[in-house]
C-alpha positions as CSV (number, residue, x, y, z in Angstrom):
1,L,11.8,15.8,-14.2
2,F,12.9,16.0,-10.6
3,S,14.2,12.3,-10.2
4,S,17.7,13.3,-9.1
5,S,18.1,16.1,-6.6
6,T,21.9,16.2,-7.0
7,M,21.7,16.5,-10.9
8,I,18.9,19.0,-10.6
9,D,21.0,21.1,-8.2
10,R,23.9,21.1,-10.6
11,I,21.8,21.9,-13.7
12,T,20.0,24.6,-11.8
13,R,23.0,26.4,-10.7
14,F,24.6,26.0,-14.2
15,F,21.4,27.3,-15.9
16,V,20.9,30.3,-13.6
17,F,24.4,31.5,-13.8
18,A,24.8,30.7,-17.5
19,V,21.8,32.9,-18.0
20,Y,23.1,35.5,-15.6
21,F,26.3,36.1,-17.5
22,D,24.4,36.0,-20.9
23,V,22.0,38.6,-19.6
24,C,24.6,40.7,-18.0
25,F,27.1,40.7,-20.9
26,S,24.3,41.3,-23.5
27,S,22.9,44.3,-21.5
28,G,26.4,45.6,-20.6
29,M,25.8,45.3,-16.8
30,C,28.2,42.6,-15.8
31,G,30.3,44.0,-12.9
32,H,29.4,47.6,-13.4
33,A,26.6,49.9,-14.4
34,V,26.0,50.8,-18.0
35,E,27.4,54.2,-18.8
36,G,24.4,56.6,-18.6
37,H,22.3,54.0,-16.9
38,S,20.0,56.2,-14.8
39,M,19.1,55.6,-11.2
40,A,15.4,55.8,-12.3
41,S,15.9,52.8,-14.6
42,S,17.9,50.9,-12.0
43,L,15.0,51.4,-9.5
44,E,12.5,50.4,-12.2
45,Q,14.4,47.1,-12.7
46,Q,14.5,46.4,-8.9
47,C,10.7,47.0,-8.7
48,L,10.1,44.9,-11.7
49,S,12.3,42.2,-10.4
50,S,10.3,42.1,-7.2
51,A,7.1,41.8,-9.2
52,V,8.6,39.2,-11.5
53,Y,9.5,37.0,-8.5
54,S,6.1,37.5,-6.7
55,V,3.8,36.9,-9.6
56,L,5.8,34.7,-12.0
57,F,8.6,32.7,-10.2
58,R,7.0,32.1,-6.8
59,P,3.8,30.6,-8.1
60,L,5.8,28.3,-10.5
61,L,8.2,27.3,-7.7
62,E,5.3,26.5,-5.4
63,R,3.6,24.4,-8.1
64,F,6.7,22.1,-8.4
65,E,7.7,22.2,-4.7
66,M,5.9,19.0,-3.7
67,R,7.8,17.1,-6.4
68,D,11.2,17.8,-5.1
69,P,11.6,20.4,-2.3
70,T,15.4,20.1,-2.2
71,A,15.8,20.9,-5.9
72,L,13.3,23.9,-5.7
73,R,15.2,25.3,-2.7
74,T,18.4,25.1,-4.8
75,F,16.7,26.8,-7.8
76,R,15.2,29.5,-5.5
77,S,18.5,30.2,-3.7
78,A,20.2,30.4,-7.2
79,L,17.7,33.1,-8.3
80,V,18.1,35.0,-5.1
81,Q,21.9,34.9,-5.3
82,A,21.9,36.1,-8.9
83,E,19.6,39.0,-7.9
84,R,21.8,39.8,-5.1
85,E,24.9,40.0,-7.3
86,Q,23.1,42.1,-9.9
87,E,20.1,44.0,-8.7
88,G,17.4,43.8,-11.3
89,F,18.5,40.4,-12.6
90,L,15.1,38.9,-12.6
91,C,13.7,41.8,-14.6
92,L,16.6,41.6,-17.1
93,L,16.1,37.7,-17.3
94,I,12.4,38.0,-18.3
95,K,13.2,40.7,-20.8
96,H,16.0,38.6,-22.2
97,L,13.7,35.6,-22.6
98,L,11.0,37.7,-24.1
99,S,13.6,39.1,-26.7
100,K,14.8,35.6,-27.5
101,S,11.3,34.3,-28.0
102,Q,10.2,37.3,-30.1
103,L,6.8,37.5,-28.4
104,D,5.0,40.7,-28.7
105,V,4.2,40.9,-24.9
106,S,4.1,44.1,-22.8
107,L,6.1,43.1,-19.6
108,H,4.6,46.0,-17.6
109,E,1.0,45.3,-18.6
110,S,1.5,41.5,-17.9
111,L,2.9,42.0,-14.5
112,L,0.2,44.5,-13.6
113,R,-2.5,42.0,-14.7
114,L,-0.9,39.3,-12.7
115,Q,-0.8,41.4,-9.5
116,G,-4.6,40.9,-9.4
117,T,-4.2,37.2,-8.8
118,A,-0.9,37.4,-6.6
119,C,-0.8,35.8,-3.3
120,S,-1.8,38.3,-0.7
121,D,0.7,36.9,1.9
122,D,3.2,39.6,1.2
123,L,0.7,42.3,2.3
124,K,-0.8,40.5,5.3
125,L,0.0,41.9,8.8
126,T,-1.3,39.4,11.3
127,N,0.4,40.8,14.4
128,G,0.3,44.1,16.2
129,G,-3.4,44.6,16.6
130,A,-6.2,46.3,14.6
131,V,-4.3,49.4,13.6
132,V,-1.4,47.4,12.0
133,Q,-3.8,44.9,10.4
134,E,-5.8,48.0,8.9
135,V,-2.6,49.0,7.1
136,G,-2.2,45.5,5.5
137,Q,-5.9,45.4,4.4
138,R,-5.7,48.8,2.8
139,A,-2.6,47.9,1.0
140,T,-4.2,44.8,-0.3
141,V,-7.3,46.7,-1.6
142,L,-5.1,49.3,-3.3
143,R,-3.0,46.7,-5.1
144,A,-6.1,44.9,-6.3
145,I,-7.6,48.1,-7.8
146,L,-4.3,49.0,-9.5
147,A,-4.2,45.6,-11.1
148,R,-7.5,46.3,-12.8
149,I,-6.0,49.1,-14.9
150,P,-5.1,47.0,-18.0
151,N,-8.6,45.8,-18.3
152,E,-10.2,49.1,-17.8
153,I,-7.8,51.7,-19.4
154,G,-9.5,51.2,-22.8
155,D,-12.9,52.5,-21.5
156,R,-12.4,56.1,-20.6
157,R,-15.5,56.4,-18.4
158,T,-14.8,53.2,-16.5
159,F,-11.1,54.2,-16.2
160,L,-11.9,57.5,-14.8
161,E,-14.1,55.8,-12.1
162,T,-11.1,53.5,-11.4
163,I,-8.9,56.5,-10.9
164,K,-11.2,57.9,-8.3
165,E,-11.1,54.5,-6.6
166,I,-7.3,54.6,-6.5
167,A,-7.2,58.1,-5.1
168,N,-9.6,57.1,-2.4
169,S,-7.8,53.9,-1.6
170,I,-4.4,55.8,-1.4
171,K,-6.0,58.3,1.0
172,K,-7.3,55.4,3.2
173,L,-4.0,53.7,3.2
174,L,-2.2,57.0,4.2
175,D,-4.7,57.5,6.9
176,A,-4.0,54.0,8.3
177,I,-0.4,54.7,8.2
178,N,-0.7,58.1,9.9
179,S,-2.7,56.3,12.7
180,L,0.1,53.7,13.1
181,I,3.2,56.0,13.2
182,P,2.5,57.5,16.7
183,L,2.1,54.1,18.1
184,L,5.6,53.1,17.0
185,S,8.9,53.3,19.0
186,P,10.9,56.5,18.6
187,E,13.6,54.4,16.9
188,L,11.2,53.0,14.3
189,Q,9.2,56.1,13.5
190,P,11.8,57.8,11.2
191,L,12.3,54.5,9.2
192,V,8.5,54.1,8.7
193,D,7.9,57.8,8.0
194,Q,10.6,57.6,5.3
195,R,8.8,54.8,3.6
196,K,5.6,56.7,3.8
197,R,7.3,59.6,2.1
198,D,8.5,57.3,-0.7
199,F,5.0,56.0,-1.1
200,V,3.6,59.6,-1.4
201,K,6.4,60.4,-3.9
202,F,5.6,57.4,-6.1
203,S,1.8,58.1,-5.7
204,K,2.3,61.7,-7.1
205,R,4.5,60.2,-9.8
206,F,1.6,57.9,-10.8
207,S,-0.8,60.8,-10.9
208,N,1.5,62.8,-13.2
209,T,1.9,59.8,-15.4
210,L,-2.0,59.6,-15.7
211,K,-2.0,63.3,-16.7
212,E,0.6,62.6,-19.4
213,Y,-1.5,59.6,-20.6
214,F,-4.6,61.8,-21.1
215,K,-2.4,64.1,-23.1
216,G,-1.6,61.3,-25.5
217,E,1.2,59.3,-24.0
218,P,1.0,55.5,-24.4
219,P,-0.6,53.4,-21.7
220,E,2.7,51.5,-21.1
221,S,4.0,54.4,-18.9
222,V,0.8,54.0,-16.8
223,F,1.4,50.3,-16.4
224,N,5.1,50.9,-15.4
225,S,4.1,53.6,-12.9
226,A,1.4,51.4,-11.3
227,N,4.0,48.5,-10.9
228,Q,6.3,50.9,-9.2
229,L,3.6,52.1,-6.8
230,I,2.9,48.5,-5.9
231,C,6.5,47.9,-5.3
232,Q,6.5,50.8,-2.8
233,I,3.4,49.4,-1.1
234,V,5.1,45.9,-0.7
235,L,8.3,47.6,0.7
236,F,6.3,49.5,3.2
237,V,4.5,46.5,4.5
238,K,7.7,44.6,4.6
239,I,9.3,47.2,6.9
240,I,6.3,47.0,9.2
241,R,6.4,43.3,9.3
242,E,10.1,43.0,10.0
243,N,10.2,45.8,12.7
244,I,6.9,46.2,14.3
245,I,6.8,46.0,18.1
246,L,3.9,47.7,19.8
């Protein structure tokens, strides 16, 4: 399959950008936003694209990397470029493929399940001391609990216990973040504090989604909200990893 790096490079770029234009034109998003396309749905696509890469594409790329690293780097860079040109492309790509395959699969539910087996490297904080590492550890625990939702949402008693675990885990992560912020430089504190406020906002949104679910809304909205909360967790840890200097 990967016998010719040059040929694979060409095919890879052709495939990704052929799909890119097919997806963009079929969704009406090539070069401009769809009329009436809300900021909320755009944010949802960005978060889902992040999850799609982390739990679907990255494991597949790593599986084939030993066979032809050069070709895989080309494929990875093509995906990144497509996502850069059109934010949310990876999300649209998966939705497009599911539509073409006519499979009855819940994207939100599937991604949330896969978060439970995702590589934890994106949440690890190995530098900066115990306070920084505590943030990474708490973030990892919270993501793992959220990933259990699809398996436990059908059992009301079990799910209620899981919700308590989630609330407790959110509190512990916020406590760890609040312990970290005073140790940061004055220049970095506002950036981290803004990410913390975003995380709190999405935590409240998740809580409101749960209330609506218990009033009769479908579980799909819970899966979606949980994925968006995980996205905020990953973004927060990324800010720390890229900027932390204690």
